[in-house]
N, C-alpha and C positions, 0 to 999 in steps of 0.2 A: 504493500500500500504506500501511496505517496503522502508527503507532508503538504496538505492543501488547506489546512485550517489556519486562519490568521486571527490573532488577538491584538487589537490596536488599542493603546491606552495613552491618552494625553498626559504628559509629565507634569506633576504638581500643578494641576490644571488651573485652579482658582488663583493661586499665586502667580503662575506664568501669565495669566490674563492681566493681572494687575501690573506686572512688569512690562507687558506689552503696551498697555494704555499709558503708563508713566515711565518713560525710558530712564528717568533718574533713579528708579528703584532697581534697575538691572544690576545683578551682581551683589545685591545687598540682602541681608536676612530680613524677610518680611513675613507677616502673618495676617491672614484675613480673620477679622473678629475683634474682640475686645476683652470682655470678661472671660470668654473661653476661646481658645484657638480653633477656628473652623478649618483652616488649611495653612500650610507652611511651605515656604520656598525651600529648595535644596540647600541654599546657604543657611537657612534657619535650622533645617533638619540636621546639619552638621554639628550643631550645638546640642542636639537632643530634643529640640522642639518638635512636637507632633500634634496632630489633630485631636481635639477633645481635652487638651491640657489647659488647666487654669491659666489665665493671662499672667497672673503674678508669678507663677512658677516658670512660665516661659521667659519672662523678663529676667528672672534670676539666673536662668541657664544661659541666656543670650542678652547681655546688657544693650548691645546696639540694635536689638530687634525693633522693627518698624511695623506698627499695626495700621492696617487700612480697613475701611468700612466695607468694601465690596461693591462691585458693579454687576448686579445679578442678571439684568437684561443682556449684558454682554456675555456672561457665562452661557446663557441659553442660546444666544445667536451663534457664538463661536462653536459651542458643542454640536449644535445642529449642522453647522457648515462642515465640520470635520467628518461627521457621519455621512453626510452627502457625498464627500469626496470618496469614501469607501464604496458607497453605492454606485458610483460611476464605473466601478470595475466589475461588480457582481451584484445580482439582485438578492443573493443569499446573505443578508446581513442581519445579525441578531444584536440589537442594542441592549446592553444590560445596565447602563447608567448614562448620565449626561455626558461622560467623557471617555467611555470605552465601549467596544463592540467586538463581536466575533464575526468572521466572514468565511465562507467557503468559496474558494476560487477554482475548484476542480474543473468547472465547465468553461473557464475563461482563459485558459492558457494559450489557446490558438490565437486569440485576439491580442493578449497583452504580455505573453511570455510566461516563463516559469513562475511559481509562487514567490520565490525570492525577489524576482524583478518587479512583480506587482507590489510587494511590500515596500520595496525601495521607492517605487513610483508614488505610492500613497504618502510616504514620509516626505518626499520632495515637494509634493503639491501642498500638503498641509503647512509645511514650513514656508513655501513661497507665497501661497495665497492667504494664509491666516497669520503667519508669523509665530507659530507655536511649535514647540518640540513634541514629537510623538514617538513612542517606542512600540515596536511590533515584534511579536513572536510568531514563528511559523512552525507548525508541527502536525502530527498525524491525528491528534485528538484535541478536544477543547481544553481539557485540564492541562496538558503539556504545553499547548500554545500560550495559555495564560501564564504559566510558570516561566516560559521562555521570554515573554515580554517583561516580566519582573526582573529577570536576569539582565535583560538588555538595557534597563534604565541606568542613567538618564539618556534620553535621546539616542537610542541605538536600535539594533535589530539582531535577533538571534534566530537562526534556522536550525532545527533539530532534525538530523538525518535519521529516518526510521531504522536504519541498520545499527545505529549506535545510541538510540534514544534511552535505553536503560542505563548505559554508562553515564550519559549526561544527567539523567534524573537522579540516580542513586547517590551521587556525590553531593547533592544539594541539601541544605538544612531543612528540617522537617517543617518549619513554620512557613515555608513557601507554598505548602499544599493548601488547596481550597478546603476550608473547614477546620484548619488547625489554628485556633486562636491562642491567646496567652495561657488560658487554663489548661487546654489540651496539651500545649507545648510543655508546660510545667509537669504534667502527669507523665508524659513520655520521657522527659529528661530524668525524672526520678527513677524510671526503669532503665536508664542508660540508652534511650533511643534519641539520638540527636540528628541523624540524617535520614533521608527518605530510604536509602538502602538498608539501614538498620531496621526501619519500620517494615520494609518489604520482607525481611528475613525473620521478623518476630513471629512466634507461633500464634495461631488464631486464638487459642484459649487465653493467652496472655493479653492480647489486645482487647478481647471481650471483657476480661476482668478489669482492665484499666479504663476502657471507654464505653463499654456496653456493646451488645451484639451488633446492632445496626451500624453504629459509628465505626466499630472495629472492622467490620466487613467492607464498608465503603472505603475507608482509608487504605486497607490492604489492597483492594482492587486498583485504586488510583496510584498506589506506590508501584504497581506493576504496569501502569499505563493502560489499564483496562477501563476504558471510558467510552461506552457506545452512544453517548448523546450526540444528536445531530443538530445542525443549525436550525433554529426555530424563528422564522421571520415574523410570525404573528404571535407575540407573547402576551396573551390575555392573562391578566393578573389572577393568580389563584388565591391571593390574599392582598389586603391593603394594610400597610403599616407605616409607622413613623416613630422616630426616636429623637431624643434630645440629650446632648451632653451637658452635664451640670457643673463640671469642674469637680470640686470637693464640697459637698453639702451634707449637713446632718441627716442621718437616716431617720427622718420623721415624716409622718403622713402629711402634716401641715406644710412641710417644705415642698413636697413633690406634687401636691394637689393642683396648684395653678398650671404646672407643666402638663400634667395628665389631662386636664380639661382643655388645654390648648391643642394637644395632640388629638384628643377625641373630636374636637371641633374640625380639625383638618381631615381626619379619616372619614368622619360621618359625612362631611360635605362631598368628598370624593366618591363615596359609595352612592350617595343619592344622585349625584350627577350622572352616574352610569346606570342608574335604576337597579342597584344591587343591594342585597342584604347579606349578612353573615351570621352564622350560628355559633362559631367558636371565637372567643376573645382570649388573647394571650398577652400577658405583660412580661417584660424582662427588666430586671433590676441588676445593675452592675455596681458592685461595691468598690471601695478604694483600691483593693488589691487586684482589681480587674477580674475577679471571679463573678460570674453571672448566675442568676437564679431566675427561672421562668415558672410561671404558674398560669393555668388556663382553665376555662370553664366552657362547656358546650351547652347552649341554651335550648329550650323546647321550641322556641320560635325565633326566626332570624330577625336581626335588628340592623338599623342604620341611624337611629336617633342619637344625636350628640350627647344629651344629658344621660341617657340610659347607658351608653357606652362608657362615659366618664365615670359613672357611679360603679359600674361593674369593675372597671380598671382600678379604681380606688380600693374596692374591697379586696381585689387580688393582691395589690401592693401591701395592704394592711396585713394580709396573711403572710406575705414574705417577711415583713418586719417582725411579726409575732414569732415566726419560726426561726429567725436568726437574730435573737436579742443581743448577741455580742457584737454585731456589726454596727459601727457608729457612723460610718461615712459612706455616701453613695456618689457615683460619678456619672451615671446614665440611667434613664428610664425609657422604655419603649412599649408601644401598644401595637398589636396587629389583630386583624379580623380575618378569619378564614372560613372555609366551607361556604363559599359565596354562591349565590343563586340569584336569578332574575327576580325582581320585585313583582310578584304575581297577585298582589292584593293582600288585604289584611283579614286575618281570622279574628273575629271579635271574641272577647272573653266575658263570661258572666261575672258580675260583681260578687265574688265569693269571699272577699276579705282576706285573700292570701297575703303572706308576709312580703312577697316580692311583686305585689300587684302593680306598683308604680313603674317597675322595670319591664312589665309585660306590654309589648307594643299594641295588643288588642284590648287592653283595659281602657277605662275612661281617661285615666291619667296618661297612659301611653299614647292614646290618640291625640290628646292635647299637645303632648310633646312633639308628635309627628307634624301636627299642623303648624306649630311654632317654627320647627326646622324648615318647613316648606316656605313659610313667609320670609324667614331670614335668607334662604337661598335665592328667592326671587329678587329681593332688594339688592343682594350682593351681585347678582347677575347684571342688574341694571346700573348700579352706582359704584360697584367695586367692593372688594373684600372688607375694607375698613368702614364701610358705610354703616354697618350694624353688626352686633355680636352679642354674645352672652356676657353679662357683667363680670362674672368670675374670671373670664379670660381677658376681655377688653380693658378692664380696670386694673389688671395686674401689671406692674411695671418691672417685674424681676426677670423677665425673659431675656437671656443674653444672646439668643440666636435670632437674627432678623427673620421676619416672616418670609421675605423673598428667598432667603436661603433655604428655609424649610420647604417652600414650594418646589425648588429645584431638586432637593434631596428626596422628595416624596413622589416623584413622577412615575413610579413603577406601575401603578394602576391607571 
């Protein structure tokens, strides 16, 4: 088989755009954000600055760090333009975020040459037309192409020969794999697994004990480059989610409630705009040591109402805090809604006085909340997002992540 899968990833995208817009920032350590670092340039990353880091900590690591507010419309415009360049070479493009995409060029080589030449042409055009650096990995599978683009950074290209792909893959650190975050990396390190090759040779029962059966089998397959996934051009969202980095905040329900309500407002609006409801609500809480805990609940009836979603998320986070009383600091919260289905109407509930009646979409209170959401959506459609909102969200001034940045980061659905 040939290496025909490309993974293209714009380098330090948000920071690179800021340096493009203001040439005086080129070569200097910059960060997009303020209270929390949303993105950092490579010059800032050299000091240890990274996304999600509190601004105060970033300044301590890098005294000459320059914070910029962000030009979110430019991020959207340039991200779309870069993906369009890729689409000029092949119709098989799978966009996975604002600044990265997979592409399959197997059917385009007679027109544009071998995959490596296509990758170089994409890089040249993005640099010449947009002024941005982009790294590209070329490999036989999606997983390996993504790893190759990481190895190629910054502003490079790596082509992995199928004949030597395991030699390439097995010498790399395990954290380059998709699905190996800080917690999984630490667990594997405790077992002496530091490279992908060591992971590939680890016995299945050992990985299952460390990571669980599903995660262990998945990582073992990827370590041997067994990845049958194809390019999917129509990525209909199977879930709607949003997250917010908080820096370092006390692990208290009152601290995270405004953020949860803001995220619920975003997710609920996106679901309703697509005429979708979801039955499973999941929250993720990341503590200061980067360990994450998730909790979820599957409902009898699907929901898309903002306040119902917010209350369910708050209850789940409350459970996390009760089950981890020794954790004092959190750094991130996230909400996602899955098991999505088309909104096919509302099943009315009898007024039986159930404890969760207010959270049931077919109850009298639930229908009132649905009507309020629809009124808010109509006003926002006509006058803009900030024209109206829920008081618990609109009146809270503690949010450190600008709304425009959230909108870019939450475009999956």
